[in-house]
CHARMM internal coordinates of N, CA and C (Angstrom, degrees):
IC EDIT
DIST 1 N 1 CA 1.4526
DIST 1 CA 1 C 1.5241
ANGL 1 N 1 CA 1 C 109.30
DIST 1 C 2 N 1.3266
ANGL 1 CA 1 C 2 N 116.86
DIHE 1 N 1 CA 1 C 2 N 137.38
DIST 2 N 2 CA 1.4597
ANGL 1 C 2 N 2 CA 120.93
DIHE 1 CA 1 C 2 N 2 CA -177.32
DIST 2 CA 2 C 1.5200
ANGL 2 N 2 CA 2 C 110.77
DIHE 1 C 2 N 2 CA 2 C -77.17
DIST 2 C 3 N 1.3292
ANGL 2 CA 2 C 3 N 115.63
DIHE 2 N 2 CA 2 C 3 N 137.18
DIST 3 N 3 CA 1.4569
ANGL 2 C 3 N 3 CA 121.90
DIHE 2 CA 2 C 3 N 3 CA 178.13
DIST 3 CA 3 C 1.5210
ANGL 3 N 3 CA 3 C 107.02
DIHE 2 C 3 N 3 CA 3 C -127.93
DIST 3 C 4 N 1.3420
ANGL 3 CA 3 C 4 N 115.75
DIHE 3 N 3 CA 3 C 4 N 133.24
DIST 4 N 4 CA 1.4610
ANGL 3 C 4 N 4 CA 118.50
DIHE 3 CA 3 C 4 N 4 CA -178.07
DIST 4 CA 4 C 1.5241
ANGL 4 N 4 CA 4 C 111.30
DIHE 3 C 4 N 4 CA 4 C -69.25
DIST 4 C 5 N 1.3303
ANGL 4 CA 4 C 5 N 115.46
DIHE 4 N 4 CA 4 C 5 N 149.56
DIST 5 N 5 CA 1.4598
ANGL 4 C 5 N 5 CA 120.25
DIHE 4 CA 4 C 5 N 5 CA -177.51
DIST 5 CA 5 C 1.5241
ANGL 5 N 5 CA 5 C 111.12
DIHE 4 C 5 N 5 CA 5 C -78.87
DIST 5 C 6 N 1.3309
ANGL 5 CA 5 C 6 N 116.83
DIHE 5 N 5 CA 5 C 6 N -39.45
DIST 6 N 6 CA 1.4575
ANGL 5 C 6 N 6 CA 120.12
DIHE 5 CA 5 C 6 N 6 CA 178.72
DIST 6 CA 6 C 1.5232
ANGL 6 N 6 CA 6 C 109.43
DIHE 5 C 6 N 6 CA 6 C -144.72
DIST 6 C 7 N 1.3176
ANGL 6 CA 6 C 7 N 114.75
DIHE 6 N 6 CA 6 C 7 N 160.07
DIST 7 N 7 CA 1.4573
ANGL 6 C 7 N 7 CA 120.76
DIHE 6 CA 6 C 7 N 7 CA -175.59
DIST 7 CA 7 C 1.5261
ANGL 7 N 7 CA 7 C 110.50
DIHE 6 C 7 N 7 CA 7 C -75.62
DIST 7 C 8 N 1.3417
ANGL 7 CA 7 C 8 N 115.93
DIHE 7 N 7 CA 7 C 8 N 140.80
DIST 8 N 8 CA 1.4621
ANGL 7 C 8 N 8 CA 121.64
DIHE 7 CA 7 C 8 N 8 CA 175.72
DIST 8 CA 8 C 1.5164
ANGL 8 N 8 CA 8 C 109.63
DIHE 7 C 8 N 8 CA 8 C -79.25
DIST 8 C 9 N 1.3196
ANGL 8 CA 8 C 9 N 117.35
DIHE 8 N 8 CA 8 C 9 N 138.79
DIST 9 N 9 CA 1.4600
ANGL 8 C 9 N 9 CA 121.15
DIHE 8 CA 8 C 9 N 9 CA 179.71
DIST 9 CA 9 C 1.5272
ANGL 9 N 9 CA 9 C 109.84
DIHE 8 C 9 N 9 CA 9 C -78.34
DIST 9 C 10 N 1.3419
ANGL 9 CA 9 C 10 N 117.17
DIHE 9 N 9 CA 9 C 10 N 158.24
DIST 10 N 10 CA 1.4645
ANGL 9 C 10 N 10 CA 119.46
DIHE 9 CA 9 C 10 N 10 CA 177.20
DIST 10 CA 10 C 1.5335
ANGL 10 N 10 CA 10 C 112.97
DIHE 9 C 10 N 10 CA 10 C -60.12
DIST 10 C 11 N 1.3391
ANGL 10 CA 10 C 11 N 117.48
DIHE 10 N 10 CA 10 C 11 N -31.42
DIST 11 N 11 CA 1.4609
ANGL 10 C 11 N 11 CA 120.10
DIHE 10 CA 10 C 11 N 11 CA 178.89
DIST 11 CA 11 C 1.5261
ANGL 11 N 11 CA 11 C 111.41
DIHE 10 C 11 N 11 CA 11 C -67.35
DIST 11 C 12 N 1.3169
ANGL 11 CA 11 C 12 N 116.99
DIHE 11 N 11 CA 11 C 12 N -41.42
DIST 12 N 12 CA 1.4595
ANGL 11 C 12 N 12 CA 120.91
DIHE 11 CA 11 C 12 N 12 CA 178.09
DIST 12 CA 12 C 1.5216
ANGL 12 N 12 CA 12 C 110.47
DIHE 11 C 12 N 12 CA 12 C -66.47
DIST 12 C 13 N 1.3283
ANGL 12 CA 12 C 13 N 115.92
DIHE 12 N 12 CA 12 C 13 N -41.18
DIST 13 N 13 CA 1.4667
ANGL 12 C 13 N 13 CA 120.58
DIHE 12 CA 12 C 13 N 13 CA 178.03
DIST 13 CA 13 C 1.5286
ANGL 13 N 13 CA 13 C 110.51
DIHE 12 C 13 N 13 CA 13 C -62.36
DIST 13 C 14 N 1.3297
ANGL 13 CA 13 C 14 N 116.86
DIHE 13 N 13 CA 13 C 14 N -43.23
DIST 14 N 14 CA 1.4580
ANGL 13 C 14 N 14 CA 120.66
DIHE 13 CA 13 C 14 N 14 CA 179.82
DIST 14 CA 14 C 1.5193
ANGL 14 N 14 CA 14 C 112.46
DIHE 13 C 14 N 14 CA 14 C -67.14
DIST 14 C 15 N 1.3432
ANGL 14 CA 14 C 15 N 117.23
DIHE 14 N 14 CA 14 C 15 N -35.94
DIST 15 N 15 CA 1.4588
ANGL 14 C 15 N 15 CA 120.43
DIHE 14 CA 14 C 15 N 15 CA 178.87
DIST 15 CA 15 C 1.5218
ANGL 15 N 15 CA 15 C 110.87
DIHE 14 C 15 N 15 CA 15 C -65.86
DIST 15 C 16 N 1.3327
ANGL 15 CA 15 C 16 N 116.82
DIHE 15 N 15 CA 15 C 16 N -36.13
DIST 16 N 16 CA 1.4501
ANGL 15 C 16 N 16 CA 120.13
DIHE 15 CA 15 C 16 N 16 CA 177.74
DIST 16 CA 16 C 1.5292
ANGL 16 N 16 CA 16 C 110.71
DIHE 15 C 16 N 16 CA 16 C -70.41
DIST 16 C 17 N 1.3122
ANGL 16 CA 16 C 17 N 117.38
DIHE 16 N 16 CA 16 C 17 N -40.25
DIST 17 N 17 CA 1.4597
ANGL 16 C 17 N 17 CA 121.60
DIHE 16 CA 16 C 17 N 17 CA -177.16
DIST 17 CA 17 C 1.5235
ANGL 17 N 17 CA 17 C 113.30
DIHE 16 C 17 N 17 CA 17 C -75.79
DIST 17 C 18 N 1.3046
ANGL 17 CA 17 C 18 N 118.91
DIHE 17 N 17 CA 17 C 18 N -12.97
DIST 18 N 18 CA 1.4647
ANGL 17 C 18 N 18 CA 121.06
DIHE 17 CA 17 C 18 N 18 CA -176.20
DIST 18 CA 18 C 1.5216
ANGL 18 N 18 CA 18 C 112.33
DIHE 17 C 18 N 18 CA 18 C -64.79
DIST 18 C 19 N 1.3218
ANGL 18 CA 18 C 19 N 118.17
DIHE 18 N 18 CA 18 C 19 N -20.20
DIST 19 N 19 CA 1.4615
ANGL 18 C 19 N 19 CA 121.66
DIHE 18 CA 18 C 19 N 19 CA -179.72
DIST 19 CA 19 C 1.5301
ANGL 19 N 19 CA 19 C 112.34
DIHE 18 C 19 N 19 CA 19 C -96.07
DIST 19 C 20 N 1.3271
ANGL 19 CA 19 C 20 N 117.44
DIHE 19 N 19 CA 19 C 20 N 0.02
DIST 20 N 20 CA 1.4609
ANGL 19 C 20 N 20 CA 121.00
DIHE 19 CA 19 C 20 N 20 CA -176.26
DIST 20 CA 20 C 1.5229
ANGL 20 N 20 CA 20 C 113.57
DIHE 19 C 20 N 20 CA 20 C -85.16
DIST 20 C 21 N 1.3253
ANGL 20 CA 20 C 21 N 118.73
DIHE 20 N 20 CA 20 C 21 N -7.56
DIST 21 N 21 CA 1.4593
ANGL 20 C 21 N 21 CA 120.75
DIHE 20 CA 20 C 21 N 21 CA -175.89
DIST 21 CA 21 C 1.5257
ANGL 21 N 21 CA 21 C 110.89
DIHE 20 C 21 N 21 CA 21 C -69.12
DIST 21 C 22 N 1.3268
ANGL 21 CA 21 C 22 N 115.99
DIHE 21 N 21 CA 21 C 22 N 154.80
DIST 22 N 22 CA 1.4543
ANGL 21 C 22 N 22 CA 121.57
DIHE 21 CA 21 C 22 N 22 CA 178.44
DIST 22 CA 22 C 1.5170
ANGL 22 N 22 CA 22 C 109.59
DIHE 21 C 22 N 22 CA 22 C -81.66
DIST 22 C 23 N 1.3111
ANGL 22 CA 22 C 23 N 116.27
DIHE 22 N 22 CA 22 C 23 N 139.87
DIST 23 N 23 CA 1.4629
ANGL 22 C 23 N 23 CA 121.01
DIHE 22 CA 22 C 23 N 23 CA 177.77
DIST 23 CA 23 C 1.5248
ANGL 23 N 23 CA 23 C 108.73
DIHE 22 C 23 N 23 CA 23 C -100.84
DIST 23 C 24 N 1.3114
ANGL 23 CA 23 C 24 N 116.40
DIHE 23 N 23 CA 23 C 24 N 148.99
DIST 24 N 24 CA 1.4610
ANGL 23 C 24 N 24 CA 119.65
DIHE 23 CA 23 C 24 N 24 CA 177.92
DIST 24 CA 24 C 1.5256
ANGL 24 N 24 CA 24 C 109.68
DIHE 23 C 24 N 24 CA 24 C -75.66
DIST 24 C 25 N 1.3086
ANGL 24 CA 24 C 25 N 115.84
DIHE 24 N 24 CA 24 C 25 N 149.72
DIST 25 N 25 CA 1.4641
ANGL 24 C 25 N 25 CA 121.17
DIHE 24 CA 24 C 25 N 25 CA -178.40
DIST 25 CA 25 C 1.5248
ANGL 25 N 25 CA 25 C 109.92
DIHE 24 C 25 N 25 CA 25 C -70.99
DIST 25 C 26 N 1.3357
ANGL 25 CA 25 C 26 N 116.53
DIHE 25 N 25 CA 25 C 26 N 139.58
DIST 26 N 26 CA 1.4608
ANGL 25 C 26 N 26 CA 121.78
DIHE 25 CA 25 C 26 N 26 CA 177.78
DIST 26 CA 26 C 1.5265
ANGL 26 N 26 CA 26 C 108.11
DIHE 25 C 26 N 26 CA 26 C -81.71
DIST 26 C 27 N 1.3307
ANGL 26 CA 26 C 27 N 116.48
DIHE 26 N 26 CA 26 C 27 N 115.31
DIST 27 N 27 CA 1.4542
ANGL 26 C 27 N 27 CA 121.47
DIHE 26 CA 26 C 27 N 27 CA -176.36
DIST 27 CA 27 C 1.5203
ANGL 27 N 27 CA 27 C 110.67
DIHE 26 C 27 N 27 CA 27 C -111.04
DIST 27 C 28 N 1.3233
ANGL 27 CA 27 C 28 N 116.03
DIHE 27 N 27 CA 27 C 28 N 151.90
DIST 28 N 28 CA 1.4621
ANGL 27 C 28 N 28 CA 123.15
DIHE 27 CA 27 C 28 N 28 CA 176.57
DIST 28 CA 28 C 1.5152
ANGL 28 N 28 CA 28 C 108.52
DIHE 27 C 28 N 28 CA 28 C -133.23
DIST 28 C 29 N 1.3362
ANGL 28 CA 28 C 29 N 114.81
DIHE 28 N 28 CA 28 C 29 N 163.14
DIST 29 N 29 CA 1.4619
ANGL 28 C 29 N 29 CA 121.39
DIHE 28 CA 28 C 29 N 29 CA 175.76
DIST 29 CA 29 C 1.5214
ANGL 29 N 29 CA 29 C 107.29
DIHE 28 C 29 N 29 CA 29 C -114.56
DIST 29 C 30 N 1.3344
ANGL 29 CA 29 C 30 N 116.44
DIHE 29 N 29 CA 29 C 30 N 127.14
DIST 30 N 30 CA 1.4559
ANGL 29 C 30 N 30 CA 121.15
DIHE 29 CA 29 C 30 N 30 CA 179.66
DIST 30 CA 30 C 1.5256
ANGL 30 N 30 CA 30 C 109.17
DIHE 29 C 30 N 30 CA 30 C -70.46
DIST 30 C 31 N 1.3422
ANGL 30 CA 30 C 31 N 119.01
DIHE 30 N 30 CA 30 C 31 N 131.87
DIST 31 N 31 CA 1.4665
ANGL 30 C 31 N 31 CA 120.44
DIHE 30 CA 30 C 31 N 31 CA -177.60
DIST 31 CA 31 C 1.5260
ANGL 31 N 31 CA 31 C 113.83
DIHE 30 C 31 N 31 CA 31 C -68.19
DIST 31 C 32 N 1.3217
ANGL 31 CA 31 C 32 N 118.27
DIHE 31 N 31 CA 31 C 32 N -27.05
DIST 32 N 32 CA 1.4647
ANGL 31 C 32 N 32 CA 120.32
DIHE 31 CA 31 C 32 N 32 CA -177.49
DIST 32 CA 32 C 1.5174
ANGL 32 N 32 CA 32 C 112.01
DIHE 31 C 32 N 32 CA 32 C -84.87
DIST 32 C 33 N 1.3205
ANGL 32 CA 32 C 33 N 116.43
DIHE 32 N 32 CA 32 C 33 N -55.16
DIST 33 N 33 CA 1.4640
ANGL 32 C 33 N 33 CA 119.64
DIHE 32 CA 32 C 33 N 33 CA -174.82
DIST 33 CA 33 C 1.5214
ANGL 33 N 33 CA 33 C 112.82
DIHE 32 C 33 N 33 CA 33 C -91.74
DIST 33 C 34 N 1.3296
ANGL 33 CA 33 C 34 N 118.70
DIHE 33 N 33 CA 33 C 34 N -17.78
DIST 34 N 34 CA 1.4530
ANGL 33 C 34 N 34 CA 121.55
DIHE 33 CA 33 C 34 N 34 CA -179.61
DIST 34 CA 34 C 1.5192
ANGL 34 N 34 CA 34 C 113.80
DIHE 33 C 34 N 34 CA 34 C 77.33
DIST 34 C 35 N 1.3370
ANGL 34 CA 34 C 35 N 117.67
DIHE 34 N 34 CA 34 C 35 N 11.69
DIST 35 N 35 CA 1.4558
ANGL 34 C 35 N 35 CA 121.57
DIHE 34 CA 34 C 35 N 35 CA -179.12
DIST 35 CA 35 C 1.5194
ANGL 35 N 35 CA 35 C 111.03
DIHE 34 C 35 N 35 CA 35 C -81.25
DIST 35 C 36 N 1.3276
ANGL 35 CA 35 C 36 N 115.64
DIHE 35 N 35 CA 35 C 36 N 146.37
DIST 36 N 36 CA 1.4505
ANGL 35 C 36 N 36 CA 121.59
DIHE 35 CA 35 C 36 N 36 CA 173.67
DIST 36 CA 36 C 1.5267
ANGL 36 N 36 CA 36 C 108.17
DIHE 35 C 36 N 36 CA 36 C -88.65
DIST 36 C 37 N 1.3324
ANGL 36 CA 36 C 37 N 116.22
DIHE 36 N 36 CA 36 C 37 N 133.03
DIST 37 N 37 CA 1.4606
ANGL 36 C 37 N 37 CA 120.77
DIHE 36 CA 36 C 37 N 37 CA -177.60
DIST 37 CA 37 C 1.5153
ANGL 37 N 37 CA 37 C 109.48
DIHE 36 C 37 N 37 CA 37 C -148.79
DIST 37 C 38 N 1.3345
ANGL 37 CA 37 C 38 N 116.54
DIHE 37 N 37 CA 37 C 38 N 166.12
DIST 38 N 38 CA 1.4482
ANGL 37 C 38 N 38 CA 120.97
DIHE 37 CA 37 C 38 N 38 CA 175.42
DIST 38 CA 38 C 1.5176
ANGL 38 N 38 CA 38 C 110.22
DIHE 37 C 38 N 38 CA 38 C -67.71
DIST 38 C 39 N 1.3264
ANGL 38 CA 38 C 39 N 116.73
DIHE 38 N 38 CA 38 C 39 N 147.12
DIST 39 N 39 CA 1.4636
ANGL 38 C 39 N 39 CA 120.95
DIHE 38 CA 38 C 39 N 39 CA -179.92
DIST 39 CA 39 C 1.5243
ANGL 39 N 39 CA 39 C 110.75
DIHE 38 C 39 N 39 CA 39 C -61.04
DIST 39 C 40 N 1.3228
ANGL 39 CA 39 C 40 N 117.23
DIHE 39 N 39 CA 39 C 40 N 142.56
DIST 40 N 40 CA 1.4581
ANGL 39 C 40 N 40 CA 125.17
DIHE 39 CA 39 C 40 N 40 CA 177.27
DIST 40 CA 40 C 1.5170
ANGL 40 N 40 CA 40 C 112.70
DIHE 39 C 40 N 40 CA 40 C 60.73
DIST 40 C 41 N 1.3316
ANGL 40 CA 40 C 41 N 117.22
DIHE 40 N 40 CA 40 C 41 N 27.75
DIST 41 N 41 CA 1.4597
ANGL 40 C 41 N 41 CA 122.39
DIHE 40 CA 40 C 41 N 41 CA 177.46
DIST 41 CA 41 C 1.5240
ANGL 41 N 41 CA 41 C 108.78
DIHE 40 C 41 N 41 CA 41 C -128.06
DIST 41 C 42 N 1.3178
ANGL 41 CA 41 C 42 N 116.46
DIHE 41 N 41 CA 41 C 42 N 155.23
DIST 42 N 42 CA 1.4540
ANGL 41 C 42 N 42 CA 122.20
DIHE 41 CA 41 C 42 N 42 CA 177.90
DIST 42 CA 42 C 1.5230
ANGL 42 N 42 CA 42 C 108.25
DIHE 41 C 42 N 42 CA 42 C -76.94
DIST 42 C 43 N 1.3433
ANGL 42 CA 42 C 43 N 117.49
DIHE 42 N 42 CA 42 C 43 N 141.71
DIST 43 N 43 CA 1.4582
ANGL 42 C 43 N 43 CA 121.29
DIHE 42 CA 42 C 43 N 43 CA 177.74
DIST 43 CA 43 C 1.5218
ANGL 43 N 43 CA 43 C 109.73
DIHE 42 C 43 N 43 CA 43 C -71.30
DIST 43 C 44 N 1.3230
ANGL 43 CA 43 C 44 N 118.39
DIHE 43 N 43 CA 43 C 44 N 163.93
DIST 44 N 44 CA 1.4724
ANGL 43 C 44 N 44 CA 120.13
DIHE 43 CA 43 C 44 N 44 CA 177.73
DIST 44 CA 44 C 1.5252
ANGL 44 N 44 CA 44 C 113.69
DIHE 43 C 44 N 44 CA 44 C -58.99
DIST 44 C 45 N 1.3323
ANGL 44 CA 44 C 45 N 117.94
DIHE 44 N 44 CA 44 C 45 N -25.60
DIST 45 N 45 CA 1.4627
ANGL 44 C 45 N 45 CA 120.88
DIHE 44 CA 44 C 45 N 45 CA 177.54
DIST 45 CA 45 C 1.5214
ANGL 45 N 45 CA 45 C 113.01
DIHE 44 C 45 N 45 CA 45 C -83.13
DIST 45 C 46 N 1.3306
ANGL 45 CA 45 C 46 N 118.65
DIHE 45 N 45 CA 45 C 46 N -6.14
DIST 46 N 46 CA 1.4536
ANGL 45 C 46 N 46 CA 122.16
DIHE 45 CA 45 C 46 N 46 CA 176.78
DIST 46 CA 46 C 1.5170
ANGL 46 N 46 CA 46 C 114.38
DIHE 45 C 46 N 46 CA 46 C 96.34
DIST 46 C 47 N 1.3400
ANGL 46 CA 46 C 47 N 118.98
DIHE 46 N 46 CA 46 C 47 N 14.89
DIST 47 N 47 CA 1.4591
ANGL 46 C 47 N 47 CA 121.91
DIHE 46 CA 46 C 47 N 47 CA 179.69
DIST 47 CA 47 C 1.5195
ANGL 47 N 47 CA 47 C 110.83
DIHE 46 C 47 N 47 CA 47 C -96.33
DIST 47 C 48 N 1.3325
ANGL 47 CA 47 C 48 N 116.62
DIHE 47 N 47 CA 47 C 48 N 143.04
DIST 48 N 48 CA 1.4576
ANGL 47 C 48 N 48 CA 123.08
DIHE 47 CA 47 C 48 N 48 CA 173.80
DIST 48 CA 48 C 1.5154
ANGL 48 N 48 CA 48 C 107.75
DIHE 47 C 48 N 48 CA 48 C -138.92
DIST 48 C 49 N 1.3153
ANGL 48 CA 48 C 49 N 116.09
DIHE 48 N 48 CA 48 C 49 N 118.61
DIST 49 N 49 CA 1.4638
ANGL 48 C 49 N 49 CA 123.42
DIHE 48 CA 48 C 49 N 49 CA -179.01
DIST 49 CA 49 C 1.5288
ANGL 49 N 49 CA 49 C 111.79
DIHE 48 C 49 N 49 CA 49 C 54.12
DIST 49 C 50 N 1.3160
ANGL 49 CA 49 C 50 N 116.88
DIHE 49 N 49 CA 49 C 50 N 40.00
DIST 50 N 50 CA 1.4551
ANGL 49 C 50 N 50 CA 121.75
DIHE 49 CA 49 C 50 N 50 CA 175.19
DIST 50 CA 50 C 1.5099
ANGL 50 N 50 CA 50 C 115.23
DIHE 49 C 50 N 50 CA 50 C 85.19
DIST 50 C 51 N 1.3177
ANGL 50 CA 50 C 51 N 119.19
DIHE 50 N 50 CA 50 C 51 N -0.39
DIST 51 N 51 CA 1.4622
ANGL 50 C 51 N 51 CA 122.63
DIHE 50 CA 50 C 51 N 51 CA -178.87
DIST 51 CA 51 C 1.5285
ANGL 51 N 51 CA 51 C 108.13
DIHE 50 C 51 N 51 CA 51 C -118.45
DIST 51 C 52 N 1.3336
ANGL 51 CA 51 C 52 N 117.11
DIHE 51 N 51 CA 51 C 52 N 135.24
DIST 52 N 52 CA 1.4579
ANGL 51 C 52 N 52 CA 120.02
DIHE 51 CA 51 C 52 N 52 CA 177.82
DIST 52 CA 52 C 1.5238
ANGL 52 N 52 CA 52 C 109.01
DIHE 51 C 52 N 52 CA 52 C -78.12
DIST 52 C 53 N 1.3458
ANGL 52 CA 52 C 53 N 115.14
DIHE 52 N 52 CA 52 C 53 N 115.84
DIST 53 N 53 CA 1.4593
ANGL 52 C 53 N 53 CA 120.45
DIHE 52 CA 52 C 53 N 53 CA -176.77
DIST 53 CA 53 C 1.5222
ANGL 53 N 53 CA 53 C 112.18
DIHE 52 C 53 N 53 CA 53 C -107.49
DIST 53 C 54 N 1.3301
ANGL 53 CA 53 C 54 N 117.55
DIHE 53 N 53 CA 53 C 54 N -18.93
DIST 54 N 54 CA 1.4558
ANGL 53 C 54 N 54 CA 121.88
DIHE 53 CA 53 C 54 N 54 CA 178.47
DIST 54 CA 54 C 1.5195
ANGL 54 N 54 CA 54 C 107.46
DIHE 53 C 54 N 54 CA 54 C -123.01
DIST 54 C 55 N 1.3291
ANGL 54 CA 54 C 55 N 115.35
DIHE 54 N 54 CA 54 C 55 N 125.45
DIST 55 N 55 CA 1.4484
ANGL 54 C 55 N 55 CA 119.83
DIHE 54 CA 54 C 55 N 55 CA -179.40
DIST 55 CA 55 C 1.5218
ANGL 55 N 55 CA 55 C 109.42
DIHE 54 C 55 N 55 CA 55 C -83.07
DIST 55 C 56 N 1.3190
ANGL 55 CA 55 C 56 N 116.54
DIHE 55 N 55 CA 55 C 56 N 134.17
DIST 56 N 56 CA 1.4543
ANGL 55 C 56 N 56 CA 121.53
DIHE 55 CA 55 C 56 N 56 CA 178.89
DIST 56 CA 56 C 1.5231
ANGL 56 N 56 CA 56 C 109.91
DIHE 55 C 56 N 56 CA 56 C -78.30
DIST 56 C 57 N 1.3297
ANGL 56 CA 56 C 57 N 118.12
DIHE 56 N 56 CA 56 C 57 N 138.19
DIST 57 N 57 CA 1.4689
ANGL 56 C 57 N 57 CA 119.57
DIHE 56 CA 56 C 57 N 57 CA 177.86
DIST 57 CA 57 C 1.5248
ANGL 57 N 57 CA 57 C 110.07
DIHE 56 C 57 N 57 CA 57 C -68.73
DIST 57 C 58 N 1.3388
ANGL 57 CA 57 C 58 N 115.33
DIHE 57 N 57 CA 57 C 58 N 138.19
DIST 58 N 58 CA 1.4520
ANGL 57 C 58 N 58 CA 119.75
DIHE 57 CA 57 C 58 N 58 CA -179.96
DIST 58 CA 58 C 1.5169
ANGL 58 N 58 CA 58 C 109.75
DIHE 57 C 58 N 58 CA 58 C -81.90
DIST 58 C 59 N 1.3147
ANGL 58 CA 58 C 59 N 115.52
DIHE 58 N 58 CA 58 C 59 N 140.05
DIST 59 N 59 CA 1.4574
ANGL 58 C 59 N 59 CA 120.91
DIHE 58 CA 58 C 59 N 59 CA -179.69
DIST 59 CA 59 C 1.5209
ANGL 59 N 59 CA 59 C 107.98
DIHE 58 C 59 N 59 CA 59 C -90.67
DIST 59 C 60 N 1.3348
ANGL 59 CA 59 C 60 N 115.69
DIHE 59 N 59 CA 59 C 60 N 124.36
DIST 60 N 60 CA 1.4543
ANGL 59 C 60 N 60 CA 120.79
DIHE 59 CA 59 C 60 N 60 CA -179.27
DIST 60 CA 60 C 1.5259
ANGL 60 N 60 CA 60 C 108.54
DIHE 59 C 60 N 60 CA 60 C -90.00
DIST 60 C 61 N 1.3323
ANGL 60 CA 60 C 61 N 115.59
DIHE 60 N 60 CA 60 C 61 N 131.27
DIST 61 N 61 CA 1.4530
ANGL 60 C 61 N 61 CA 121.01
DIHE 60 CA 60 C 61 N 61 CA 179.08
DIST 61 CA 61 C 1.5251
ANGL 61 N 61 CA 61 C 107.98
DIHE 60 C 61 N 61 CA 61 C -107.71
DIST 61 C 62 N 1.3235
ANGL 61 CA 61 C 62 N 115.17
DIHE 61 N 61 CA 61 C 62 N 126.24
DIST 62 N 62 CA 1.4646
ANGL 61 C 62 N 62 CA 119.49
DIHE 61 CA 61 C 62 N 62 CA -179.90
DIST 62 CA 62 C 1.5282
ANGL 62 N 62 CA 62 C 109.42
DIHE 61 C 62 N 62 CA 62 C -87.52
DIST 62 C 63 N 1.3201
ANGL 62 CA 62 C 63 N 116.52
DIHE 62 N 62 CA 62 C 63 N 129.44
DIST 63 N 63 CA 1.4637
ANGL 62 C 63 N 63 CA 121.00
DIHE 62 CA 62 C 63 N 63 CA 176.98
DIST 63 CA 63 C 1.5300
ANGL 63 N 63 CA 63 C 108.37
DIHE 62 C 63 N 63 CA 63 C -90.87
DIST 63 C 64 N 1.3237
ANGL 63 CA 63 C 64 N 115.41
DIHE 63 N 63 CA 63 C 64 N 126.51
DIST 64 N 64 CA 1.4540
ANGL 63 C 64 N 64 CA 119.31
DIHE 63 CA 63 C 64 N 64 CA 179.98
DIST 64 CA 64 C 1.4988
ANGL 64 N 64 CA 64 C 111.24
DIHE 63 C 64 N 64 CA 64 C -110.92
END
COOR INIT
IC SEED 1 N 1 CA 1 C
IC BUILD
């Protein structure tokens, strides 16, 4: 079993932990649809940088 040679100081421990914090997600607003989305990702409506790149499936309505 590994055993440390000497004790780590609180400053060294804090310097290592300083990078462990969570970062907030980088969000953008699409110029066409106005939706908020993650950067460099397609919006839920299928727009990327103002151009529709993914076509939404059409919902078929049955007439009874």
